[in-house]
N, C-alpha and C positions, 0 to 999 in steps of 0.2 A: 248292526246286522244280526241282532239277536234272533229276529224272526225266522232266520234260515239256519239256526244253529243245529236242529234235528233234521235237516233234510237227508243227511247221509247216515241216518240211524235206522237198523231193522231190529224188530223185535219179535219173539216167539215164546210161547210157554206151554207147559204140559204138566199135568198132575200124575203122580205115580203112587201106587199103593205100597209105600215102604216108609219106615220111619226116617228121619232126617239122617241119623248116624249111618244107618246102612245104605241109604241112597247117595250120600256123599261119597262113601267108599265106592259104590258101584259106578258112579258117574266118572270118578277118577280112573277106574278100571277101563272104562269105555273109552275115555279120552286117550288113554295110553295105547290101547289096542288099535285105535284108529289113527294113531300118529299125529294127533293135534299137539301143538307146542303150548306147554303150560308156562305162563309168565309168573304167575303168583297164585298161591292157594292159602286160604285161611279158613279151617273149619269153624273156629269160634266165631267168626264174623259171616259165616255162611256164604262164602263167595269162592270162586275160581275165575281167573283171569287167563284167557288165551290170546295168542297173537299170531299174525301172519306177516311174513316179510313183504317187502315191496316187490311190485311186479310191473309189466308194461302197462297195466291198467289202474294200478293205484299205489299209494305210498304205504299200504299196509292196512290192516284191519285189527281192531282190539275188540274182543269178545268177552262180555262179563256174563257170567253164570251165577245166579243168586238162587237161594233156597228159602222157601217159606213154609212153615209148618201149617198144614190144613187140619189135621186131626193127629191122633196119637199114631195112626198107621198111614197117614197120607201126607205127602209133600209136594209142593209146587215148584217146578224149576222155571225161572224166567231167564232168557237169553237176549241180551242186548248186544248187538253189533254195530260199531261205529267205524266208518270209512275214514282213514286218516288223511284223506285227501286223493284226488285222482279223477277219474273219469266216471260217467254214468255206467259204463260197462262194469267198472269196479264195484259201483253201488248194487247192481244186479247180481254180481258174483257174491257179495257179502250177504244178500238176502237168500242166495241159494246155501250158503254156509249155515245160516241159522236153521234152515229146514233140514239140512243134512245132519246136523248135530242132534236135533230133535228125532229125527228118524233113527240115527244110530243108537241113542238112548233107549228108544222104544224097542228096537230089535235086541239090543244087549241086555235089557232089563226084564225081557219076558220070563216068567216063571218056567224053569225047566224041570 
């Protein structure tokens, strides 16, 4: 059944005008401010993993945030969410979580 392995995967990405080191720190601040649960973070490997618990609609969600250097002052964030099993409603909720994270990062990372 490998054909269906990515049915419950959502992705989103955004490029920000920050170096990787600054962006990693700012993203962590945004995640904590918005009360997401950090399961793992590894600055050297350029990743942050978030998770959600189970609910009536799913067995939870695993969200992986990776960072890729675009230029000296630009970094791209890629967010991948995988539904750990559940219903179609859970899949839709996971898609909304990816969009919500990107929106929170955009709002929190505006130059003030």
